[in-house]
Phi, psi and omega in degrees: 000314177301316179297323180298314176300322179297320179295315181297317181298315180300316182293325178282332182282312183274126179282330185243126180300333179294338182280341188283147172278122188294335177284355180255357185238135170250122180261138177211154178267128176203159181278165178295323178300314179296319179298315181295321178295322178295317178296314177303313183296317180298316182292317178300320180293317183297320176294318180297322180293321179295317179297322182284342178284124181280135174281144180295140177294146174294141182292143179281342184281132177227157180268181181304313181302315178296321180296324176297318180298315182295314185273336183080014179262160180279165177299319181295321179293321178293318177303314181296317176298325180291317179295330180268006180053039181259356182227141181289123181209163174222173174238139179226116179057040175081359182247147177291135172226154184231154169267124181303314184297313180297324182291320179289322177298314177305314179300315180301317182291333183258010177264129179251157177279152178295139176276150177285169180298321176299318180292320179294315180300315179297319180296317178294322179296321179295316180296316181296318180298320178295323181289330181273347183273000000 
């Protein structure tokens, strides 16, 4: 296929057949229909080969800056959580690294639903009552 594309490129590039290097071109007799069929088949095969090639998965490992972007927390807050072992982390070459998956799971586990006004009022009343007791 690559050789075929090279021949097409050479034919399109050189205006005069005398400029072509004869060891780079293979001449054969074929109809335009046959040439079109060959090009179509080659392109279809190249596309099929590309589709079958699996793209490498994105690494799960992220650095501190990426962890800040995902969580919305500052670097200092993440350092503090790391020192207190409150956030899933590892060290690689002396630097903090995180698993994207573990970080998202940690965020899900530590996310609370908003309280209604009544729940908030009740909560504040309980705190005030404990302080006066």
